[in-house]
LOSE-32971 format. One record per residue (C-alpha): x, y, z; chain. Coordinates in Angstrom, 2 decimals. Example, Ala and Ser with C-alpha at 12.3 -4.5 7.8 and 13.67 -1.06 7.14 Angstrom:
BEGIN
SITE | 12.30 | -4.50 | 7.80 | A
SITE | 13.67 | -1.06 | 7.14 | A
REM end
This chain:
BEGIN
SITE | -7.94 | -30.62 | 26.04 | A
SITE | -5.88 | -27.43 | 27.07 | A
SITE | -3.25 | -28.30 | 24.67 | A
SITE | -5.91 | -28.86 | 21.81 | A
SITE | -7.20 | -25.29 | 22.73 | A
SITE | -3.97 | -23.60 | 22.96 | A
SITE | -3.12 | -25.37 | 19.31 | A
SITE | -6.40 | -24.14 | 18.15 | A
SITE | -6.15 | -20.49 | 19.15 | A
SITE | -2.63 | -20.55 | 17.97 | A
SITE | -3.51 | -21.40 | 14.47 | A
SITE | -6.82 | -19.00 | 14.55 | A
SITE | -4.24 | -16.14 | 15.60 | A
SITE | -1.49 | -17.03 | 12.80 | A
SITE | -4.50 | -17.40 | 10.32 | A
SITE | -5.61 | -13.92 | 11.12 | A
SITE | -2.48 | -12.14 | 11.20 | A
SITE | -1.26 | -13.41 | 7.85 | A
SITE | -4.66 | -12.35 | 6.12 | A
SITE | -4.69 | -8.98 | 4.20 | A
SITE | -7.89 | -8.10 | 6.21 | A
SITE | -6.09 | -8.31 | 9.44 | A
SITE | -3.91 | -5.34 | 8.59 | A
SITE | -4.75 | -1.55 | 8.88 | A
SITE | -4.37 | -0.73 | 5.20 | A
SITE | -4.33 | 3.23 | 4.36 | A
SITE | -6.07 | 2.49 | 1.26 | A
SITE | -8.34 | -0.26 | -0.27 | A
SITE | -9.06 | 0.43 | -4.01 | A
SITE | -11.25 | -1.56 | -6.60 | A
SITE | -11.42 | -1.17 | -10.15 | A
SITE | -10.03 | -2.05 | -13.72 | A
SITE | -6.48 | -0.71 | -14.01 | A
SITE | -6.70 | 2.51 | -16.22 | A
SITE | -2.92 | 3.10 | -16.86 | A
SITE | 0.60 | 1.72 | -15.52 | A
SITE | 3.76 | 4.39 | -15.82 | A
SITE | 7.13 | 3.01 | -14.96 | A
SITE | 10.15 | 5.19 | -13.80 | A
SITE | 13.78 | 4.25 | -14.72 | A
SITE | 15.09 | 5.59 | -11.10 | A
SITE | 15.76 | 3.03 | -8.44 | A
SITE | 13.24 | 3.62 | -5.50 | A
SITE | 11.45 | 6.43 | -7.10 | A
SITE | 8.15 | 5.18 | -7.47 | A
SITE | 9.37 | 2.78 | -10.25 | A
SITE | 5.93 | 1.14 | -11.10 | A
SITE | 2.99 | 3.23 | -10.76 | A
SITE | -0.63 | 2.15 | -10.82 | A
SITE | -3.87 | 4.03 | -11.63 | A
SITE | -7.29 | 3.05 | -11.37 | A
SITE | -8.89 | 6.06 | -12.83 | A
SITE | -9.09 | 9.17 | -10.49 | A
SITE | -10.00 | 6.23 | -7.65 | A
SITE | -8.32 | 7.39 | -4.45 | A
SITE | -5.60 | 4.86 | -3.54 | A
SITE | -5.14 | 5.76 | 0.21 | A
SITE | -5.53 | 8.50 | 2.60 | A
SITE | -2.51 | 10.40 | 1.50 | A
SITE | -3.36 | 14.14 | 1.95 | A
SITE | -1.42 | 15.06 | -1.14 | A
SITE | -3.90 | 14.93 | -3.87 | A
SITE | -1.54 | 14.68 | -6.88 | A
SITE | 0.07 | 11.58 | -5.00 | A
SITE | -3.20 | 9.73 | -3.76 | A
SITE | -4.45 | 8.54 | -7.31 | A
SITE | -1.99 | 5.88 | -8.02 | A
SITE | -0.27 | 3.15 | -6.15 | A
SITE | 3.39 | 2.36 | -6.62 | A
SITE | 5.77 | -0.43 | -6.24 | A
SITE | 9.73 | -0.32 | -6.23 | A
SITE | 12.07 | -3.27 | -7.62 | A
SITE | 13.40 | -3.55 | -4.12 | A
SITE | 10.03 | -4.73 | -2.88 | A
SITE | 9.45 | -7.98 | -1.73 | A
SITE | 7.79 | -10.48 | -4.55 | A
SITE | 8.02 | -7.17 | -6.83 | A
SITE | 8.37 | -9.43 | -10.32 | A
SITE | 5.14 | -11.60 | -9.44 | A
SITE | 3.01 | -8.49 | -8.19 | A
SITE | 4.40 | -6.38 | -11.37 | A
SITE | 3.43 | -9.56 | -13.79 | A
SITE | 0.04 | -9.67 | -11.74 | A
SITE | -0.53 | -6.15 | -12.33 | A
SITE | 0.31 | -6.12 | -15.99 | A
SITE | -1.88 | -9.34 | -16.80 | A
SITE | -4.81 | -7.68 | -15.25 | A
SITE | -4.37 | -4.51 | -17.12 | A
SITE | -3.81 | -6.27 | -20.24 | A
SITE | -7.07 | -8.70 | -19.74 | A
SITE | -9.31 | -5.68 | -17.96 | A
SITE | -9.64 | -7.73 | -15.20 | A
SITE | -10.96 | -6.12 | -11.75 | A
SITE | -8.20 | -5.63 | -9.32 | A
SITE | -8.33 | -4.65 | -5.17 | A
SITE | -5.31 | -2.99 | -4.28 | A
SITE | -3.98 | -2.73 | -0.68 | A
SITE | -2.03 | 0.29 | 0.00 | A
SITE | -0.12 | 1.74 | 3.12 | A
SITE | 1.16 | 5.60 | 3.18 | A
SITE | 4.89 | 5.78 | 2.58 | A
SITE | 7.17 | 8.11 | 0.97 | A
SITE | 4.45 | 10.59 | 0.06 | A
SITE | 2.77 | 8.02 | -1.74 | A
SITE | 0.42 | 4.69 | -1.56 | A
SITE | 2.71 | 1.86 | -1.38 | A
SITE | 1.30 | -1.07 | -2.64 | A
SITE | 1.38 | -4.13 | -0.44 | A
SITE | -1.22 | -6.57 | -1.48 | A
SITE | -2.90 | -7.03 | -4.89 | A
SITE | -6.10 | -9.26 | -5.64 | A
SITE | -7.17 | -10.13 | -9.25 | A
SITE | -10.90 | -11.22 | -9.73 | A
SITE | -12.11 | -12.64 | -12.95 | A
REM end
């Protein structure tokens, strides 16, 4: 019985710790992507995503908090870019979870809804 309880609690902890809701995000923004910019400089906010004038994170620099960014060095970069581009092309609603990093809103998780 004790082993089952430990196994259950371990599974519950793992499920909660890997969920996007388990993190303390600096920003969560939902909307339709209004624009995507690309920059041809390594680690210089290479892909920039806009949801109109929606604030993407709690960064205190107003010119930097209305867009989220990805760099090609980010894990799963290609899949995330494909997900964002498809959502942009089809006008789907996205929810973007960001962290304040490097003066901007670094995208860490993206959810696309029908």
